[in-house]
C-alpha positions as CSV (number, residue, x, y, z in Angstrom):
1,M,10.5,35.9,-7.5
2,A,7.8,38.7,-7.9
3,V,6.3,37.8,-4.5
4,L,9.8,38.2,-2.9
5,V,10.5,41.5,-4.6
6,L,7.0,42.7,-3.5
7,G,7.7,41.7,0.1
8,V,11.1,43.6,0.1
9,A,9.5,46.6,-1.5
10,L,6.7,46.7,1.0
11,W,9.2,46.4,3.9
12,W,11.0,49.5,2.4
13,A,7.8,51.4,2.0
14,A,6.4,50.7,5.4
15,H,9.7,51.7,7.2
16,L,10.4,54.7,5.1
17,F,6.8,56.1,5.1
18,K,7.4,58.0,8.3
19,R,10.7,59.5,7.1
20,V,9.7,60.3,3.5
21,A,6.1,61.5,4.2
22,P,6.0,62.7,7.8
23,G,2.9,64.8,7.3
24,P,0.6,62.1,5.9
25,R,2.0,59.6,8.4
26,A,1.3,62.0,11.3
27,R,-2.3,62.7,10.1
28,L,-3.0,58.9,10.3
29,G,-2.2,59.0,14.1
30,E,-2.7,55.7,15.9
31,A,-4.3,54.1,12.8
32,G,-1.1,54.8,11.0
33,K,0.8,52.6,13.5
34,V,-1.6,49.8,13.0
35,A,-1.4,50.2,9.2
36,V,2.4,50.2,9.2
37,A,2.5,47.2,11.6
38,A,0.1,45.3,9.2
39,A,2.2,46.3,6.2
40,L,5.4,45.0,7.9
41,L,3.7,41.7,8.9
42,L,2.5,41.3,5.4
43,S,5.9,42.1,4.0
44,V,7.5,39.4,6.2
45,V,4.9,36.9,5.1
46,L,5.5,37.8,1.4
47,M,9.3,37.6,1.9
48,V,9.1,34.1,3.5
49,I,6.7,32.8,0.8
50,G,8.6,34.5,-2.0
51,Y,12.0,33.3,-0.8
52,R,10.9,29.7,-0.4
53,A,9.3,29.7,-3.9
54,A,12.0,31.7,-5.7
55,D,14.1,30.1,-8.4
56,G,17.3,31.5,-9.9
57,A,21.0,31.2,-10.4
58,F,23.2,29.7,-7.8
59,Y,26.7,31.3,-7.4
60,W,28.1,30.0,-4.1
61,G,27.0,28.0,-1.1
62,R,28.2,27.5,2.5
63,S,31.8,26.9,3.2
64,P,33.4,26.2,6.5
65,A,35.2,29.6,6.4
66,M,32.1,31.6,5.5
67,T,30.0,29.7,8.0
68,G,32.5,30.6,10.8
69,I,32.6,34.3,9.7
70,N,28.8,34.3,9.5
71,N,28.5,32.9,13.0
72,L,30.9,35.4,14.5
73,L,29.1,38.3,12.8
74,M,25.8,37.0,14.1
75,L,27.1,37.0,17.6
76,V,28.0,40.7,17.1
77,V,24.5,41.3,15.6
78,F,22.8,39.9,18.7
79,Y,25.1,42.0,20.9
80,L,24.3,45.2,19.0
81,F,20.6,44.5,19.2
82,A,20.8,43.9,23.0
83,A,23.1,46.9,23.5
84,S,20.7,49.3,21.7
85,G,18.1,48.9,24.4
86,A,20.6,48.9,27.3
87,R,22.6,51.9,26.3
88,T,26.0,50.2,26.8
89,A,29.5,51.4,25.8
90,I,29.0,50.4,22.2
91,T,26.0,52.7,21.9
92,R,28.1,55.7,22.8
93,R,30.2,54.9,19.6
94,I,27.6,53.7,17.1
95,R,24.6,56.0,16.5
96,H,22.4,53.3,15.0
97,P,23.2,50.0,16.7
98,Q,20.0,48.2,15.5
99,L,20.3,49.3,11.9
100,T,24.0,48.4,12.1
101,A,23.1,45.0,13.4
102,F,20.5,44.6,10.7
103,S,23.1,45.5,8.1
104,L,25.5,42.9,9.5
105,W,22.8,40.3,9.7
106,A,21.9,40.8,6.0
107,F,25.6,40.9,5.0
108,S,26.5,37.8,6.9
109,H,23.6,35.9,5.4
110,L,24.9,36.8,1.9
111,L,28.2,35.2,2.8
112,V,26.6,31.8,3.1
113,N,23.7,32.2,0.6
114,G,24.9,33.0,-2.9
115,D,21.8,32.5,-4.9
116,T,19.5,35.0,-6.7
117,A,16.8,34.8,-4.1
118,S,19.3,35.6,-1.4
119,F,20.6,38.6,-3.3
120,V,17.1,40.0,-3.6
121,L,16.1,39.3,0.0
122,F,19.3,39.9,2.0
123,G,20.7,42.4,-0.5
124,G,17.5,44.3,-0.6
125,L,17.2,44.4,3.2
126,L,20.9,45.5,3.5
127,A,20.3,48.3,1.1
128,W,17.2,49.3,3.1
129,A,19.2,49.4,6.4
130,V,21.9,51.6,4.8
131,A,19.3,53.9,3.2
132,E,17.5,54.2,6.5
133,I,20.7,55.2,8.3
134,V,21.4,57.9,5.6
135,V,17.8,59.2,5.7
136,I,17.9,59.5,9.5
137,N,21.3,61.1,9.6
138,R,20.2,63.7,7.0
139,A,17.0,64.5,8.9
140,Q,18.7,64.6,12.3
141,P,22.4,65.4,11.7
142,D,23.1,66.2,15.4
143,W,23.5,63.2,17.7
144,T,24.2,63.1,21.4
145,P,25.6,59.8,22.6
146,P,24.0,58.4,25.7
147,G,25.8,58.6,29.0
148,P,27.8,55.7,30.5
149,A,25.9,52.7,31.8
150,P,26.8,50.6,34.9
151,V,29.0,47.6,34.4
152,R,26.2,45.2,35.2
153,K,24.4,46.5,32.1
154,E,27.4,45.5,30.0
155,V,27.4,42.0,31.5
156,T,23.7,41.6,31.2
157,T,23.8,42.7,27.5
158,I,26.5,40.1,26.7
159,V,24.6,37.4,28.5
160,A,21.4,38.3,26.7
161,A,23.2,38.3,23.3
162,V,24.7,34.9,23.9
163,V,21.3,33.4,25.1
164,A,19.5,34.9,22.1
165,Y,22.2,33.7,19.7
166,A,21.9,30.2,21.1
167,A,18.1,30.3,20.9
168,V,18.0,31.5,17.3
169,G,20.7,28.9,16.4
170,A,18.5,26.2,17.9
171,V,15.5,27.4,16.0
172,H,17.5,27.4,12.7
173,W,18.6,23.8,13.5
174,W,15.0,22.8,14.3
175,L,13.9,24.3,11.0
176,G,16.5,22.3,9.1
177,Y,19.1,25.0,8.6
178,P,22.1,24.0,10.8
179,P,23.9,27.2,11.4
180,F,27.1,25.9,12.8
181,G,28.3,23.8,9.8
């Protein structure tokens, strides 16, 4: 479990470094970007290894209802991620579509994974995403929503979200984690 906790902590530190210590991060320049990218890659590796090796209490598992809710939330997650780059209608209403998507991703995975390792992984990442939103909003309280996008961007975003959702579902299936019940 220590490897998993270390991975989540490194994820937090790498992401919040720029916000919490902007001066030291700025002094690192381009080398700082490489260091943060390396720290994030290492954090993902540690989280995967730690999650697979973790042991702990089991409180609940997948149920048909929670699997269905998880799958619907995941479709919203992929839409929010796709919309964040396309500046669609939803991005005029939600200031942080990627962090909101990440929060929903973590929450939806907690619905179907009720064990200690999942609480550490998905709960820790959910807490990070919420903390990141709070830190950004405090540092930059003013927000100007983007202007309207053409209808084709809305359609393209929906299609991209569905395609990505299907691809990630297929990868989950291939890895032995059937996402659709």
